[in-house]
C-alpha positions in Angstrom: 127.3 37.5 54.0 123.6 36.6 54.1 124.1 34.3 57.0 125.7 37.1 58.9 122.7 39.4 58.3 120.1 36.9 59.3 122.1 35.5 62.3 122.8 38.9 63.8 121.5 39.7 67.2 119.6 42.8 66.0 117.8 40.9 63.2 116.9 38.0 65.5 115.8 40.5 68.2 113.4 42.2 65.8 112.0 38.8 64.8 111.5 37.9 68.4 109.8 41.2 69.1 107.5 40.6 66.1 106.7 37.1 67.5 105.9 38.8 70.8 103.5 41.3 69.3 101.7 38.5 67.5 101.4 36.6 70.7 100.3 39.7 72.6 97.6 40.3 69.9 96.2 36.8 70.6 96.3 37.5 74.4 94.4 40.8 73.9 91.9 39.1 71.7 91.3 36.5 74.3 90.9 39.2 77.0 88.4 41.1 74.9 86.5 37.9 74.1 86.2 37.1 77.8 85.5 40.6 79.1 82.1 39.4 80.5 83.3 36.0 81.7 83.0 35.6 85.4 86.4 34.9 87.2 88.4 35.3 84.0 91.9 36.5 84.6 93.6 38.8 82.2 96.5 37.2 80.2 99.5 38.9 78.7 103.1 38.3 77.8 105.4 37.2 80.6 106.9 40.4 82.1 110.4 38.8 82.1 110.4 38.5 78.3 111.5 42.1 77.7 114.4 41.9 80.1 115.5 38.5 78.8 115.4 39.8 75.2 117.2 43.0 76.0 120.0 41.0 77.8 120.3 38.6 74.9 120.5 41.4 72.3 123.1 43.1 74.5 125.2 40.0 74.4 125.5 40.3 70.6 124.8 36.6 70.1 122.1 35.8 67.5 121.9 32.3 68.9 121.2 33.6 72.4 118.5 35.9 71.1 117.0 33.0 69.2 116.7 31.0 72.4 114.5 33.6 74.0 110.8 32.9 73.5 107.8 34.9 74.5 105.1 33.2 76.6 101.7 34.1 77.7 100.5 33.9 81.3 98.0 35.3 83.8 98.7 39.0 84.4 99.4 39.1 88.2 99.1 42.9 88.3 95.5 43.0 86.9 93.0 43.4 89.6 89.3 42.6 89.3 87.2 45.8 89.3 83.8 44.1 89.7 82.3 41.5 92.0 82.4 38.9 89.2 86.2 38.4 89.6 87.0 39.3 86.0 90.3 41.3 85.8 89.8 42.6 82.2 89.2 46.3 81.8 87.8 47.0 78.3 89.3 50.6 78.1 92.8 49.4 79.0 92.6 46.5 76.6 91.7 48.9 73.8 94.8 51.0 74.7 97.0 47.9 74.8 95.6 46.9 71.4 96.5 50.2 69.8 100.0 50.2 71.4 100.5 46.6 70.1 99.4 47.6 66.6 101.9 50.5 66.5 104.7 48.2 67.8 103.9 45.6 65.1 104.0 48.3 62.4 107.4 49.5 63.6 108.9 46.0 63.8 107.5 45.2 60.3 109.1 48.4 58.9 112.4 47.5 60.6 112.4 44.0 58.9 111.3 45.6 55.6 114.3 47.9 55.8 116.7 45.0 56.2 115.2 43.2 53.2 115.3 46.4 51.1 119.1 46.7 51.9 119.6 43.1 50.9 117.5 43.6 47.7 119.6 46.7 46.8 122.8 44.8 47.4 121.6 41.9 45.2 120.7 44.3 42.4 124.0 46.1 42.7 122.7 49.5 43.7 
């Protein structure tokens, strides 16, 4: 019973999304720390992660979902706005930071709901 809960594609998917938001938080922090660094290139999650995770969750296989891992790389779509070659825009990073925070809260609530159901089942409610 418990193995089925924790091995499900949906549970594994939420865990992977949570991993991705933590990794994105680190990338955003790096971008903000280097906003004034000449020739610094903005980093973010690999754009293919979302589609890979979606396909894996759609397959219904928790093992397949578990094999998908978020990675950070240079954001090829970010363009330097100044002569210094830095492709980080402070205003956009602050927006990304807020969106990431909301995503993290949602994913944490989703996992908490799963644990609450398990707790209720254990207590016989």
